[in-house]
C-alpha positions in Angstrom: -1.5 -10.2 -10.9 -2.1 -12.6 -13.8 -1.6 -11.2 -17.3 -4.7 -11.1 -19.4 -4.9 -11.8 -23.2 -6.8 -9.4 -25.5 -8.7 -11.4 -28.0 -8.6 -10.1 -31.6 -10.9 -11.2 -34.5 -11.4 -10.0 -38.1 -13.4 -6.8 -38.0 -15.6 -7.9 -41.0 -16.7 -11.0 -39.1 -18.0 -9.2 -36.1 -19.2 -5.8 -37.2 -22.7 -6.9 -38.2 -23.3 -8.5 -34.8 -23.2 -5.2 -33.0 -26.8 -3.9 -32.3 -27.9 -0.4 -33.1 -29.0 2.1 -30.5 -27.5 2.6 -27.0 -25.8 -0.5 -25.6 -22.7 -1.4 -23.8 -20.5 -3.3 -26.3 -17.1 -4.5 -25.0 -14.7 -7.4 -24.6 -15.8 -8.9 -21.3 -16.0 -12.2 -19.4 -17.4 -13.3 -16.0 -15.0 -11.1 -14.0 -13.7 -8.4 -16.2 -14.6 -5.7 -18.8 -11.9 -4.2 -21.0 -11.8 -0.4 -21.5 -9.3 1.7 -23.4 -7.4 4.9 -22.9 -4.7 6.8 -24.8 -1.8 8.6 -23.1 1.7 9.8 -23.8 4.6 7.3 -23.6 5.6 8.2 -20.0 2.2 7.7 -18.5 1.4 4.6 -20.6 4.7 2.9 -19.7 4.3 3.5 -16.0 0.7 2.3 -16.0 1.5 -0.9 -17.9 4.3 -1.7 -15.5 2.7 -0.8 -12.2 -1.0 -1.6 -13.1 -2.1 1.7 -11.8 -2.1 5.4 -12.7 -1.4 7.1 -9.4 2.3 8.1 -9.4 2.7 8.2 -13.2 4.8 11.1 -14.3 2.4 13.8 -15.7 -0.8 12.0 -14.7 -3.3 14.4 -13.0 -5.3 12.9 -10.1 -7.6 15.9 -10.1 -8.7 16.0 -13.8 -11.4 13.9 -15.3 -10.1 10.9 -17.2 -12.3 9.1 -19.8 -12.5 5.3 -20.4 -14.0 3.8 -23.5 -15.3 0.2 -23.7 -15.4 0.2 -27.5 -12.1 -0.1 -29.3 -13.1 1.8 -32.5 -14.4 4.7 -30.5 -11.0 4.9 -28.9 -9.3 4.7 -32.3 -11.4 7.6 -33.6 -10.5 9.8 -30.6 -6.8 8.9 -30.7 -6.5 8.8 -34.5 -5.1 5.2 -34.2 -2.4 6.7 -31.9 -1.4 9.4 -34.3 -3.7 12.3 -33.3 -1.2 14.1 -31.0 1.7 13.6 -28.7 -0.5 13.0 -25.7 -2.4 10.0 -27.3 0.5 8.0 -28.9 0.1 5.0 -26.6 -3.1 3.0 -26.4 -3.8 1.1 -23.2 -6.1 -1.9 -22.8 -7.4 -1.9 -19.2 -9.0 -5.0 -17.6 -11.4 -3.6 -15.0 -13.1 -5.8 -12.4 -16.6 -6.3 -13.7 -18.2 -5.3 -10.4 -16.2 -2.1 -10.4 -17.2 -1.3 -14.0 -20.9 -1.9 -13.2 -20.4 0.2 -10.1 -19.2 3.1 -12.2 -22.3 2.7 -14.4 -24.7 2.7 -11.4 -23.1 5.9 -10.0 -22.9 7.7 -13.3 -24.6 10.9 -14.2 -25.5 11.7 -17.7 -23.4 14.5 -19.3 -26.5 16.4 -20.3 -29.7 16.8 -18.4 -32.4 14.2 -19.1 -35.7 14.3 -17.3 -36.2 11.1 -15.3 -32.8 10.6 -13.6 -33.2 13.8 -11.7 -36.3 15.8 -10.7 -34.8 19.1 -11.6 -32.0 20.6 -13.6 -30.5 22.0 -10.4 -30.2 18.5 -8.9 -28.5 17.3 -12.1 -26.1 20.2 -12.0 -25.1 19.4 -8.4 -24.6 15.7 -9.2 -22.6 16.4 -12.4 -20.2 18.5 -10.3 -19.9 16.4 -7.2 -21.0 12.9 -8.1 -23.1 10.5 -6.1 -20.4 9.7 -3.5 -16.9 8.2 -3.8 -15.9 10.2 -6.9 -17.7 11.6 -9.9 -18.6 9.4 -12.9 -19.9 11.2 -16.0 -21.6 9.2 -18.7 -21.8 10.3 -22.3 -23.3 8.6 -25.4 -21.7 9.6 -28.8 -22.1 8.3 -32.3 -20.0 5.2 -32.9 -17.4 5.2 -35.7 -16.1 2.9 -38.4 -12.4 2.1 -38.6 -11.9 5.0 -41.1 -13.5 7.5 -38.7 -17.0 7.8 -40.4 -19.9 8.1 -38.0 -22.4 5.3 -37.5 -25.5 7.3 -36.8 -27.6 4.3 -35.8 -25.4 3.2 -33.0 -24.1 5.0 -29.9 -20.8 4.3 -28.1 -20.5 5.0 -24.4 -17.6 6.7 -22.6 -17.3 7.3 -18.9 -15.5 10.2 -17.3 -13.9 9.5 -13.9 -12.9 12.2 -11.5 -11.6 11.6 -8.0 -12.1 7.8 -8.4 -9.3 6.7 -6.1 -10.0 3.0 -6.6 -9.3 3.4 -10.4 -6.2 5.5 -10.0 -4.5 3.3 -7.4 -5.3 0.1 -9.3 -7.8 -1.4 -6.8 -10.4 -1.7 -9.6 -7.8 -2.9 -12.2 -6.9 -6.5 -13.0 -4.4 -5.7 -15.8 -3.1 -2.9 -18.0 -1.3 -3.6 -21.3 0.2 -1.2 -23.8 -1.3 -2.3 -27.2 0.3 0.4 -29.3 2.2 -1.9 -31.5 -0.9 -3.9 -32.4 -2.8 -0.6 -33.0 -0.1 0.6 -35.3 -0.1 -2.6 -37.3 -3.9 -2.7 -37.6 -4.1 1.0 -38.6 -2.7 0.0 -42.0 -6.0 -1.7 -42.7 -8.4 0.9 -41.3 -9.4 2.4 -44.6 -10.4 -0.7 -46.6 -11.0 -3.0 -43.5 -9.9 -6.1 -45.5 -7.3 -7.7 -43.3 -8.3 -5.6 -40.3 -8.6 -7.3 -36.9 -10.1 -5.6 -33.8 -10.7 -6.8 -30.3 -13.6 -9.1 -29.9 -16.5 -7.2 -28.6 -20.0 -8.4 -27.7 -23.1 -7.0 -26.0 -22.9 -6.7 -22.2 -26.4 -7.9 -21.3 -27.9 -5.8 -18.6 -31.5 -7.0 -19.0 -31.5 -8.5 -15.5 -30.9 -5.1 -14.0 -33.8 -2.8 -15.2 -32.7 -0.1 -12.8 -29.3 0.1 -14.4 -30.8 0.0 -17.9 -32.9 3.0 -16.9 -29.9 4.9 -15.6 -28.0 4.3 -18.8 -31.1 5.0 -21.0 -30.4 1.8 -22.9 -32.5 1.7 -26.1 -32.7 0.0 -29.4 -31.8 1.6 -32.7 -33.5 4.9 -33.7 -32.3 8.0 -35.5 -29.9 10.0 -33.3 -28.3 13.4 -33.3 -24.7 13.8 -32.5 -23.8 15.2 -29.0 -21.8 18.3 -28.7 -18.4 18.0 -27.1 
């Protein structure tokens, strides 16, 4: 398995290129999409070494695990690795692009939205059991700046995976790297942003797949209200 390279660029040089509204913004290329997770040291070290999560000490295969394509959303949730003992180590995970798009297609919105399902009862069944081959829950939340402030004009997506064997056993994964040292170094610049570098992230264009855009409820910038978690 070839080792991948995470591309970092100055935050101030890319922040204005990110569109408002609901979009998938991530580091990606023709065959991969990078997502992030934060774990304790034992799980992170095992995953980075073995390129999978199944078998990691303390990793639950029955609980929902959340992946985040946007680095700063992960930093907000993990407090730049300092929030608690279970989020000390940040992992960059290179997913096969076709697997990531498959997650999106099979995802169910975390709250009922008319259109994806005819009735609330159908949505409740799907949110509990998934659409087959595991459960993928999709949630849009306000994006955040490096210092943790909300960006109300832009939403960041996160996907909850449960029973997704192909993720846990590494079939969908091209590489996993522990980037905790880089996160710690960059956290020093999170307040002022001068000198801060973050992974290069660009819009994942889904315009050639209207059905997927409809599932995701992709939309341009407009006033939003924060989701409850």
